[in-house]
N, C-alpha and C positions, 0 to 999 in steps of 0.2 A: 474563464470560470475559475475562481480560487479553490483551494483544497477544501475549505469548510463548505462552500457552496456545492461542490461535487458530492461531498458526503451527505449533505442535507438532501440533495436531489436523489441520490441513491436510496436513502432511507424513505423518502416520499414514494418513489417508484415501488419499493419493496412493500410498503404498507398498502399501496393501491392494489398491488397484485394479491396481497393477503386478503384484503376486503373483498375483491372480486371473487376469489376462491370461496370464501365463506358464503357470499350471496349465492353463488352457483350451487354449493352444497345444500343450502337451505331450500332453494327452489326445487332441487332434484329430490330432496327428502319429502317435500310437500306434494309431489306429483302422484304419489300413490303407487310407485313402481315396486315397492317392497311390501307386497300384501301378505306374504307368508313369512312372518317375523321369526317363526321357529326354525327356519332354515337359513336365516340371515347370518352371514359371516363377516367379521370385521375385515375390511380390505387391508392389504399390506400397507405398512406405513410408508408414505412417500418421503423423499428427501426434504429436509426442512426448507421452508420458504426463505428467500433471500434475506428477509428481515432478521432471521436468526443468525445468518452468516455475518451480517453487519454488526449485530450486537456482540457476537463472539469476537469479531475483529476488534471492536472498540474495547472490550475488556482485556483482550490480549495486548492491545496497544498500551493501555495503562500499565500493565505488568512489564512490558518491554521497556517503557520509559523509566519505570522505577528501577529496573535492573541497570539500565544505562547510567542513570543518575548516581547509582550506588557503585558505578565503575565495575559492575559484573557484566563485562562485555560478552563473555561466551554465552551466558544465559540470555542476555539481550538478543544476541544474534539468533539463537534457536527459537526465541519467541517471535522475532521478526520473520523467520522462515515460515512459521505456522500462519502468521498473518498473510504472507505472500501466497500461501497455498489457498487461503480463502479469498484473497483479493489480487489475483495474478496480474491485473492491469493497472495497479496503483503504483505509479513511479515513486511516490513518497515513501512507500514501504521498502522499496529496493534501495533508496537512498539511505534510509536509516539502518537497513541490514548491512549495506556496504561500510558505513562508518563503524558499526559494531564489530564487523569482521576485521576491519583494519586495526582498530584498537585492541582487539584480542590477538593481534599478531598474524592474522591470516590475510595479508594484503592481496595476494593473487586472487583469492576468492572474493575479496572486497571489489576488485576491479571488475569481475564478472557481474556482480550485483549492480555496481554503479553504471556499467555499460548498458545493462538492461533498463535501468532507470532513465538514462538519457535517450534510449531507443523508444521507450514508451511515451515519454513527454520531453521532446527536445527543447521546450520553452521553460522547463522547471529549472530555474537558476540554481537552486540549492543542490540539485543533482549534479549539474555541471561544475559547480564550485568544489563539491566533495570529490568528484571524479578527478578534477585537476589537482586537488590537494593530495590525494592518495598517489597519483602518478608522480607528482613532485617528491613526495616522501620516499618513493621507491627509486628515485634517481632517473626517472623517465622524463627528463625536462622538456625535450622537444614536443612530446605528446602532450604533456601537461600544459605547455604554453598554447598549443593549438586549442585545447579544450577551454582553457581559461579566457582566451580571446573571444571565443564564441559566447562564453558566459557573460563577458563584459558587453558584447554587442547587443545582447538581448535587452538590457536595461542598465546602462552605466551608472545611473544615480541610485539604484536600489542598494540595500546593504550587501547583497551577495555580489552585485556588479562592482561596488567599491572594494570589497575584500579581494575579488578576483584581480582587479587592477593593482592592489597592493602586493599581491603574490607575484604578479608579472614584473613589478618594479624591484623586487628583491634581488 
């Protein structure tokens, strides 16, 4: 399942949960359980449904990409950290965080983020390519070559696979 499909599916699930909660609330309200309205108290506000988390992550992603494109890598990294807090299982977020950290001069932190990305999704070639690139940039050639070989093996004909091959041949 590609990244766009995953996000669409997550949005669909969140929306289904929200609709279910609304239907449940309406049915409960129509059951006549609250006959003494003068003593009714508003319940404590629950945490926002997942759809709000996704919308927040999407707006933060646009902000992070804007920072990255403008070469404001520290700001991009901090924004990606916020997204990672909202979507802790999204390997792409950790890949973007890793690159922003690397370009802001925090390569050891970048390695941690990229290692997390590859652990979350070992088939995400972009994560492997980025991880290999940062390792290579830090002079960790043996580790970089291992990661890049795995990246190529996933799909040698993809753009990431071809770039990993180029890095291995340098």
